[in-house]
C-alpha atoms as one frame of an Amber mdcrd trajectory, in Angstrom:
protein
  98.444 255.963 176.967  99.422 255.785 173.356 101.569 258.145 171.967 100.062
 260.488 169.088 102.675 260.641 166.210 102.344 262.163 162.942 104.633 262.198
 159.838 104.528 264.697 156.961 106.842 264.117 153.816 106.428 266.795 151.197
 108.264 268.638 148.479 109.398 272.057 149.231 107.141 274.839 147.772 108.420
 277.567 145.847 110.473 279.973 147.838 108.106 283.186 146.953 105.010 280.957
 147.868 106.687 280.068 151.276 107.729 283.340 151.782 103.801 284.405 151.759
 103.079 281.527 154.092 105.426 281.759 157.073 105.933 284.741 159.569 108.776
 287.353 159.907 110.747 285.130 162.263 111.192 282.697 159.530 111.942 285.236
 156.820 114.507 286.588 159.112 116.163 283.115 159.826 116.620 282.165 156.244
 117.686 285.867 154.830 121.284 285.218 155.001 121.268 281.530 153.529 122.971
 281.769 150.169 121.685 278.598 148.852 117.850 278.996 147.489 117.612 274.961
 148.161 118.578 275.418 151.641 116.152 278.390 152.144 113.183 276.319 150.830
 113.865 273.418 152.875 114.226 275.751 156.038 111.087 277.527 155.199 109.181
 274.338 154.295 109.701 272.677 157.613 108.815 275.796 159.692 105.679 276.126
 157.375 104.844 272.588 158.075 105.433 273.131 162.037 103.174 276.203 162.022
 100.450 274.784 160.095 100.093 271.665 162.272 101.019 273.253 165.655  99.594
 277.069 165.147 101.407 280.009 163.815 102.367 280.863 167.600 104.774 277.768
 167.824 107.925 279.010 168.896 110.744 277.194 167.189 114.369 277.008 168.734
 117.436 274.750 168.928 118.702 272.614 171.701 122.245 272.330 172.781 122.964
 269.793 170.212 121.498 271.759 167.186 118.278 269.961 166.756 115.121 271.984
 166.438 112.311 271.893 168.924 109.151 273.946 169.822 109.342 275.897 173.190
 105.707 276.529 173.797 104.194 272.901 173.101 104.305 269.553 174.620 105.084
 267.906 171.195 108.492 267.111 170.349 109.705 267.452 166.715 112.262 266.143
 164.322 113.018 267.333 160.821 115.194 265.808 157.841 115.412 266.770 154.284
 116.794 265.480 151.027 117.040 267.048 147.663 113.365 266.571 146.838 111.504
 266.169 150.124 111.207 267.663 153.688 110.145 265.224 156.417 108.748 266.243
 159.894 107.636 264.183 162.740 105.350 265.641 165.384 104.964 263.310 168.380
 104.026 263.594 172.133 107.084 261.629 172.992 110.843 261.230 171.613 111.060
 260.952 167.953 113.413 260.982 165.062 113.122 260.851 161.224 115.876 260.679
 158.519 115.299 260.621 154.717 117.685 260.006 151.963 117.406 259.874 148.339
 117.011 256.474 146.571 120.081 257.109 144.527 122.380 257.902 147.495 125.703
 255.646 147.762 125.540 253.967 151.215 128.930 252.314 150.863 130.472 254.456
 153.410 127.595 253.941 156.052 128.574 251.539 158.880 126.497 248.411 159.149
C-alpha cells in the first residue's frame, strides 16, 4: 500500500490571528516564549496540525524532543526558518527541513 504524505510550507500568520485559531494548550505552551518570532512559528505549526488532523490531535514530544501526535496514526515532522514553517504529515516515517536561501552552508559537512 502506498503511503500518503502531505507537505505544507506556509508563512507564519500574525500572532494575534494565530492566538484566535489555536486552543488553550497551544496558547499555554508558548506563553513563556520571550521571542515573538518563536511564538509565531510554534503556534503556526500547531495550527497546521490541528487544521489538517482535527482539533483533538494531541501534540507531544518523543525522547529526542521531536514532535509527534499521540492519538493519530500519522507521523509528523516540523521545520521552520525566518520566513516559513514546514510540516509534513505521513502514514510512515517522515522528516522535513527548510533553510533560508541566503544561509551560509560552508560549515555543513559534505
